[in-house]
C-alpha positions as CSV (number, residue, x, y, z in Angstrom):
1,X,46.8,74.8,58.3
2,X,50.3,74.3,59.6
3,X,49.8,76.6,62.3
4,X,46.8,74.9,63.7
5,X,48.9,71.6,63.4
6,X,51.7,73.1,65.2
7,X,49.4,74.7,67.9
8,X,47.8,71.2,68.5
9,X,51.2,69.4,68.5
10,X,54.3,71.5,68.8
11,X,56.6,68.4,68.3
12,X,55.3,67.8,64.9
13,X,58.3,68.0,62.5
14,X,56.3,67.9,59.1
15,X,54.2,70.8,60.2
16,X,57.0,72.9,61.3
17,X,58.9,72.0,58.0
18,X,55.9,72.8,55.9
19,X,55.4,76.0,57.8
20,X,58.9,76.8,56.9
21,X,58.5,76.2,53.3
22,X,55.3,78.4,53.3
23,X,57.1,81.3,54.9
24,X,60.0,80.8,52.6
25,X,57.7,80.8,49.5
26,X,56.1,84.2,50.9
27,X,59.7,85.8,51.3
28,X,59.3,85.8,55.0
29,X,62.9,84.8,55.7
30,X,62.8,85.1,59.6
31,X,59.9,83.2,60.0
32,X,61.0,80.5,57.8
33,X,64.4,80.4,59.5
34,X,62.4,80.0,63.0
35,X,60.1,77.4,61.7
36,X,62.9,75.4,60.2
37,X,65.0,75.9,63.3
38,X,62.1,74.3,65.4
39,X,61.6,71.5,62.8
40,X,65.4,70.7,63.2
41,X,65.3,70.9,67.0
42,X,62.2,68.4,67.1
43,X,64.0,66.2,64.4
44,X,67.2,66.0,66.5
45,X,65.1,65.0,69.8
46,X,63.0,62.5,67.7
47,X,66.1,60.9,66.3
48,X,67.8,60.8,69.6
49,X,64.8,59.1,71.0
50,X,64.7,56.5,68.3
51,X,68.4,55.9,68.8
52,X,68.0,55.5,72.7
53,X,65.1,53.1,72.1
54,X,67.3,51.0,69.4
55,X,70.1,50.9,71.9
56,X,67.7,49.7,74.7
57,X,66.4,47.1,72.5
58,X,69.9,45.8,71.8
59,X,70.6,47.2,68.8
60,X,73.6,49.5,67.8
61,X,71.7,52.7,68.5
62,X,73.0,54.7,65.4
63,X,71.5,53.7,62.1
64,X,69.4,50.8,63.3
65,X,68.8,48.5,60.3
66,X,65.8,46.9,61.7
67,X,64.0,50.2,61.6
68,X,63.5,52.9,59.1
69,X,62.5,55.6,61.8
70,X,66.0,56.7,62.3
71,X,66.5,56.7,58.3
72,X,63.5,59.3,58.4
73,X,65.0,61.5,61.1
74,X,68.5,61.4,59.5
75,X,67.3,62.5,56.1
76,X,65.1,65.2,57.6
77,X,68.2,66.6,59.6
78,X,69.9,66.8,56.5
79,X,66.9,68.5,54.5
80,X,66.2,71.0,57.0
81,X,69.9,72.0,57.4
82,X,70.1,72.4,53.7
83,X,66.9,74.8,53.9
84,X,68.6,76.8,56.6
85,X,71.9,77.0,54.8
86,X,70.0,78.3,51.8
87,X,68.5,81.1,53.9
88,X,71.9,82.0,55.4
89,X,71.1,80.7,58.7
90,X,73.6,78.8,61.1
91,X,72.7,75.2,61.9
């Protein structure tokens, strides 16, 4: 299912994260790392876009209290980085 979602939408952070979890559960370390690294890359890009939009709208750009989108991506960045550390991969 995750592969289908990723094929349709390569920027889908949640699908890459889920794919990483599935590979990790199956003991497929290299595939899990690759999926988590893609999820992290997508998350960082999404966070940057949210922060840029916040700045353009006249807000501070970092941790915009008017929006919860940046909070979601900051949390995902930490979660995905932790998964990569658990697998012994550099972030």
